[in-house]
ChimeraX commands (.cxc) that place a marker at each C-alpha (Angstrom):
marker #1 position -0.11,-0.11,-0.06 radius 0.5
marker #1 position 2.77,2.35,0.79 radius 0.5
marker #1 position 4.61,1.97,-2.67 radius 0.5
marker #1 position 1.22,2.88,-4.60 radius 0.5
marker #1 position 0.93,6.08,-2.16 radius 0.5
marker #1 position 4.66,7.01,-3.54 radius 0.5
marker #1 position 3.87,6.45,-7.01 radius 0.5
marker #1 position 1.04,8.75,-6.76 radius 0.5
marker #1 position 3.36,11.53,-5.61 radius 0.5
marker #1 position 5.73,13.43,-7.76 radius 0.5
marker #1 position 9.04,11.95,-7.21 radius 0.5
marker #1 position 11.92,9.99,-8.56 radius 0.5
marker #1 position 11.07,8.98,-12.20 radius 0.5
marker #1 position 10.21,5.60,-13.41 radius 0.5
marker #1 position 10.32,3.67,-16.56 radius 0.5
marker #1 position 7.16,2.72,-18.09 radius 0.5
marker #1 position 6.54,1.13,-21.70 radius 0.5
marker #1 position 3.67,2.21,-23.46 radius 0.5
marker #1 position 2.19,0.68,-26.43 radius 0.5
marker #1 position 0.55,3.11,-29.13 radius 0.5
marker #1 position -1.76,1.44,-31.66 radius 0.5
marker #1 position -2.65,3.58,-34.38 radius 0.5
marker #1 position -3.65,3.91,-38.28 radius 0.5
marker #1 position -0.20,3.39,-40.22 radius 0.5
marker #1 position 0.56,6.69,-41.99 radius 0.5
marker #1 position 3.63,8.87,-42.82 radius 0.5
marker #1 position 4.77,11.01,-39.93 radius 0.5
marker #1 position 3.17,8.75,-37.16 radius 0.5
marker #1 position 6.44,8.18,-35.23 radius 0.5
marker #1 position 7.26,11.73,-35.77 radius 0.5
marker #1 position 3.94,13.03,-33.86 radius 0.5
marker #1 position 4.84,10.60,-31.07 radius 0.5
marker #1 position 8.52,11.88,-30.73 radius 0.5
marker #1 position 7.31,15.58,-30.97 radius 0.5
marker #1 position 4.53,14.95,-28.31 radius 0.5
marker #1 position 6.71,13.35,-26.03 radius 0.5
marker #1 position 9.41,16.00,-26.58 radius 0.5
marker #1 position 6.84,18.70,-25.78 radius 0.5
marker #1 position 5.94,17.29,-22.70 radius 0.5
marker #1 position 9.70,17.30,-21.79 radius 0.5
marker #1 position 9.55,13.36,-21.46 radius 0.5
marker #1 position 12.86,11.41,-21.53 radius 0.5
marker #1 position 12.84,8.63,-23.95 radius 0.5
marker #1 position 14.51,5.48,-23.41 radius 0.5
marker #1 position 13.70,3.58,-26.34 radius 0.5
marker #1 position 11.21,3.87,-29.40 radius 0.5
marker #1 position 10.27,1.57,-31.85 radius 0.5
marker #1 position 7.77,1.58,-34.56 radius 0.5
marker #1 position 6.37,-1.73,-36.75 radius 0.5
marker #1 position 3.49,-2.39,-39.19 radius 0.5
marker #1 position 0.87,-4.48,-37.63 radius 0.5
marker #1 position -1.30,-5.28,-40.50 radius 0.5
marker #1 position -4.77,-4.05,-41.58 radius 0.5
marker #1 position -3.52,-0.66,-42.13 radius 0.5
marker #1 position -2.29,-0.04,-38.36 radius 0.5
marker #1 position 1.03,0.27,-36.82 radius 0.5
marker #1 position 2.23,-0.11,-33.21 radius 0.5
marker #1 position 4.71,2.27,-31.56 radius 0.5
marker #1 position 6.40,1.04,-28.47 radius 0.5
marker #1 position 8.00,3.83,-26.24 radius 0.5
marker #1 position 9.67,3.36,-22.89 radius 0.5
marker #1 position 9.86,6.67,-21.10 radius 0.5
marker #1 position 10.45,8.13,-17.93 radius 0.5
marker #1 position 7.11,9.29,-15.61 radius 0.5
marker #1 position 6.80,11.03,-12.16 radius 0.5
marker #1 position 4.09,9.04,-10.87 radius 0.5
marker #1 position 0.70,7.48,-11.77 radius 0.5
marker #1 position -0.91,10.83,-12.44 radius 0.5
marker #1 position 1.94,11.90,-14.77 radius 0.5
marker #1 position 1.55,8.55,-16.68 radius 0.5
marker #1 position -2.17,8.98,-16.94 radius 0.5
marker #1 position -1.54,12.41,-18.46 radius 0.5
marker #1 position 0.77,11.29,-20.86 radius 0.5
marker #1 position -1.17,8.38,-21.99 radius 0.5
marker #1 position -4.36,11.22,-22.55 radius 0.5
marker #1 position -2.00,13.45,-24.62 radius 0.5
marker #1 position -0.74,10.55,-26.83 radius 0.5
marker #1 position -4.32,9.68,-27.34 radius 0.5
marker #1 position -4.91,12.64,-28.95 radius 0.5
marker #1 position -2.40,12.00,-31.88 radius 0.5
marker #1 position -4.16,11.87,-35.09 radius 0.5
marker #1 position -5.20,8.31,-35.89 radius 0.5
marker #1 position -4.60,7.07,-32.56 radius 0.5
marker #1 position -6.63,3.72,-31.87 radius 0.5
marker #1 position -5.09,2.56,-28.14 radius 0.5
marker #1 position -2.50,3.72,-25.93 radius 0.5
marker #1 position -1.71,1.32,-23.00 radius 0.5
marker #1 position 0.89,0.57,-20.40 radius 0.5
marker #1 position 2.76,-2.91,-21.13 radius 0.5
marker link #1:1,2 radius 0.2
marker link #1:2,3 radius 0.2
marker link #1:3,4 radius 0.2
marker link #1:4,5 radius 0.2
marker link #1:5,6 radius 0.2
marker link #1:6,7 radius 0.2
marker link #1:7,8 radius 0.2
marker link #1:8,9 radius 0.2
marker link #1:9,10 radius 0.2
marker link #1:10,11 radius 0.2
marker link #1:11,12 radius 0.2
marker link #1:12,13 radius 0.2
marker link #1:13,14 radius 0.2
marker link #1:14,15 radius 0.2
marker link #1:15,16 radius 0.2
marker link #1:16,17 radius 0.2
marker link #1:17,18 radius 0.2
marker link #1:18,19 radius 0.2
marker link #1:19,20 radius 0.2
marker link #1:20,21 radius 0.2
marker link #1:21,22 radius 0.2
marker link #1:22,23 radius 0.2
marker link #1:23,24 radius 0.2
marker link #1:24,25 radius 0.2
marker link #1:25,26 radius 0.2
marker link #1:26,27 radius 0.2
marker link #1:27,28 radius 0.2
marker link #1:28,29 radius 0.2
marker link #1:29,30 radius 0.2
marker link #1:30,31 radius 0.2
marker link #1:31,32 radius 0.2
marker link #1:32,33 radius 0.2
marker link #1:33,34 radius 0.2
marker link #1:34,35 radius 0.2
marker link #1:35,36 radius 0.2
marker link #1:36,37 radius 0.2
marker link #1:37,38 radius 0.2
marker link #1:38,39 radius 0.2
marker link #1:39,40 radius 0.2
marker link #1:40,41 radius 0.2
marker link #1:41,42 radius 0.2
marker link #1:42,43 radius 0.2
marker link #1:43,44 radius 0.2
marker link #1:44,45 radius 0.2
marker link #1:45,46 radius 0.2
marker link #1:46,47 radius 0.2
marker link #1:47,48 radius 0.2
marker link #1:48,49 radius 0.2
marker link #1:49,50 radius 0.2
marker link #1:50,51 radius 0.2
marker link #1:51,52 radius 0.2
marker link #1:52,53 radius 0.2
marker link #1:53,54 radius 0.2
marker link #1:54,55 radius 0.2
marker link #1:55,56 radius 0.2
marker link #1:56,57 radius 0.2
marker link #1:57,58 radius 0.2
marker link #1:58,59 radius 0.2
marker link #1:59,60 radius 0.2
marker link #1:60,61 radius 0.2
marker link #1:61,62 radius 0.2
marker link #1:62,63 radius 0.2
marker link #1:63,64 radius 0.2
marker link #1:64,65 radius 0.2
marker link #1:65,66 radius 0.2
marker link #1:66,67 radius 0.2
marker link #1:67,68 radius 0.2
marker link #1:68,69 radius 0.2
marker link #1:69,70 radius 0.2
marker link #1:70,71 radius 0.2
marker link #1:71,72 radius 0.2
marker link #1:72,73 radius 0.2
marker link #1:73,74 radius 0.2
marker link #1:74,75 radius 0.2
marker link #1:75,76 radius 0.2
marker link #1:76,77 radius 0.2
marker link #1:77,78 radius 0.2
marker link #1:78,79 radius 0.2
marker link #1:79,80 radius 0.2
marker link #1:80,81 radius 0.2
marker link #1:81,82 radius 0.2
marker link #1:82,83 radius 0.2
marker link #1:83,84 radius 0.2
marker link #1:84,85 radius 0.2
marker link #1:85,86 radius 0.2
marker link #1:86,87 radius 0.2
marker link #1:87,88 radius 0.2
marker link #1:88,89 radius 0.2
view
């Protein structure tokens, strides 16, 4: 229980991996990178692959400062044009 409380507070960064499923299009990876950069998010790794049926999957390992921050990042990534789903792995 104590750990959950600490994750909710702004404190030390922790790594989180997100999977973004979106319509496959030119500039998708650039849009994800720009959105994360605009939020001053440190990116450990970023990968994009075709998933078939006109979709792509972008996997990003990033630093976040708690669960509330993570929810905010997921919300903003969801606003990217063509995004179908953003989830934490």
